[in-house]
BATOR-424549 format. One record per residue (C-alpha): residue number from 1; residue in one letter; chain; x, y, z. Coordinates in Angstrom, 2 decimals, always signed. Example, Ala and Ser with C-alpha at 12.3 -4.5 7.8 and 13.67 -1.06 7.14 Angstrom:
<n=1 res=A chain=A xx=+12.30 yy=-4.50 zz=+7.80> $
<n=2 res=S chain=A xx=+13.67 yy=-1.06 zz=+7.14> $
//
This chain:
<n=1 res=X chain=A xx=+2.29 yy=-34.07 zz=-30.34> $
<n=2 res=X chain=A xx=-0.04 yy=-36.23 zz=-32.45> $
<n=3 res=X chain=A xx=-1.78 yy=-37.51 zz=-29.31> $
<n=4 res=X chain=A xx=-2.40 yy=-33.96 zz=-28.11> $
<n=5 res=X chain=A xx=-3.93 yy=-32.98 zz=-31.46> $
<n=6 res=X chain=A xx=-6.00 yy=-36.19 zz=-31.59> $
<n=7 res=X chain=A xx=-7.38 yy=-35.51 zz=-28.09> $
<n=8 res=X chain=A xx=-8.27 yy=-31.89 zz=-28.92> $
<n=9 res=X chain=A xx=-10.01 yy=-32.87 zz=-32.16> $
<n=10 res=X chain=A xx=-12.02 yy=-35.56 zz=-30.38> $
<n=11 res=X chain=A xx=-13.12 yy=-33.03 zz=-27.73> $
<n=12 res=X chain=A xx=-14.09 yy=-30.54 zz=-30.47> $
<n=13 res=X chain=A xx=-16.01 yy=-33.20 zz=-32.42> $
<n=14 res=X chain=A xx=-13.70 yy=-32.94 zz=-35.45> $
<n=15 res=X chain=A xx=-11.94 yy=-35.64 zz=-37.47> $
<n=16 res=X chain=A xx=-8.20 yy=-36.39 zz=-37.35> $
<n=17 res=X chain=A xx=-7.03 yy=-38.97 zz=-39.87> $
<n=18 res=X chain=A xx=-3.73 yy=-40.09 zz=-41.37> $
<n=19 res=X chain=A xx=-4.13 yy=-39.24 zz=-45.05> $
<n=20 res=X chain=A xx=-0.88 yy=-40.72 zz=-46.33> $
<n=21 res=X chain=A xx=+2.78 yy=-41.29 zz=-45.61> $
<n=22 res=X chain=A xx=+5.08 yy=-39.05 zz=-47.61> $
<n=23 res=X chain=A xx=+8.81 yy=-39.48 zz=-48.06> $
<n=24 res=X chain=A xx=+9.76 yy=-37.67 zz=-44.87> $
<n=25 res=X chain=A xx=+6.41 yy=-36.54 zz=-43.50> $
<n=26 res=X chain=A xx=+3.13 yy=-38.05 zz=-42.41> $
<n=27 res=X chain=A xx=+0.22 yy=-36.08 zz=-43.86> $
<n=28 res=X chain=A xx=-2.77 yy=-35.81 zz=-41.54> $
<n=29 res=X chain=A xx=-6.20 yy=-34.37 zz=-42.23> $
<n=30 res=X chain=A xx=-7.74 yy=-32.23 zz=-39.49> $
<n=31 res=X chain=A xx=-11.38 yy=-32.04 zz=-40.57> $
<n=32 res=X chain=A xx=-10.27 yy=-31.33 zz=-44.16> $
<n=33 res=X chain=A xx=-7.20 yy=-29.20 zz=-43.31> $
<n=34 res=X chain=A xx=-3.92 yy=-30.92 zz=-44.30> $
<n=35 res=X chain=A xx=-1.24 yy=-30.96 zz=-41.61> $
<n=36 res=X chain=A xx=+2.21 yy=-32.38 zz=-42.52> $
<n=37 res=X chain=A xx=+4.20 yy=-33.73 zz=-39.56> $
<n=38 res=X chain=A xx=+7.86 yy=-34.61 zz=-40.06> $
<n=39 res=X chain=A xx=+9.29 yy=-37.96 zz=-39.02> $
<n=40 res=X chain=A xx=+12.92 yy=-36.86 zz=-38.88> $
<n=41 res=X chain=A xx=+14.81 yy=-38.04 zz=-35.80> $
<n=42 res=X chain=A xx=+15.17 yy=-35.22 zz=-33.31> $
<n=43 res=X chain=A xx=+12.99 yy=-32.87 zz=-35.34> $
<n=44 res=X chain=A xx=+10.08 yy=-32.69 zz=-32.92> $
<n=45 res=X chain=A xx=+11.25 yy=-30.01 zz=-30.52> $
<n=46 res=X chain=A xx=+9.17 yy=-27.37 zz=-28.78> $
<n=47 res=X chain=A xx=+9.45 yy=-24.87 zz=-31.62> $
<n=48 res=X chain=A xx=+8.48 yy=-27.44 zz=-34.25> $
<n=49 res=X chain=A xx=+5.55 yy=-28.65 zz=-32.15> $
<n=50 res=X chain=A xx=+4.28 yy=-25.07 zz=-31.73> $
<n=51 res=X chain=A xx=+4.53 yy=-24.54 zz=-35.51> $
<n=52 res=X chain=A xx=+2.36 yy=-27.63 zz=-36.09> $
<n=53 res=X chain=A xx=-0.09 yy=-26.55 zz=-33.36> $
<n=54 res=X chain=A xx=-0.43 yy=-23.15 zz=-35.04> $
<n=55 res=X chain=A xx=-1.32 yy=-24.89 zz=-38.32> $
<n=56 res=X chain=A xx=-4.27 yy=-26.45 zz=-36.45> $
<n=57 res=X chain=A xx=-5.60 yy=-23.10 zz=-35.17> $
<n=58 res=X chain=A xx=-8.11 yy=-22.52 zz=-38.02> $
<n=59 res=X chain=A xx=-10.05 yy=-25.60 zz=-36.86> $
<n=60 res=X chain=A xx=-9.25 yy=-25.79 zz=-33.12> $
<n=61 res=X chain=A xx=-9.10 yy=-22.09 zz=-32.25> $
<n=62 res=X chain=A xx=-6.31 yy=-19.68 zz=-31.39> $
<n=63 res=X chain=A xx=-3.94 yy=-20.92 zz=-28.69> $
<n=64 res=X chain=A xx=-5.86 yy=-24.20 zz=-28.25> $
<n=65 res=X chain=A xx=-2.76 yy=-26.10 zz=-27.04> $
<n=66 res=X chain=A xx=-1.98 yy=-23.83 zz=-24.08> $
//
């Protein structure tokens, strides 16, 4: 999931940086937009990934991951 976002941001000429590690989430910055991504075992399913992808839509465009 993170690789897919990183690739899309690179292609769009945006920045994708790890801001900090929280207790249970890694907080990334997508060109100034904060995106929390959980590190819980088994949490990253298709529905969770789509929720994170939708959080990236303001910067990458609607439906960018499809």
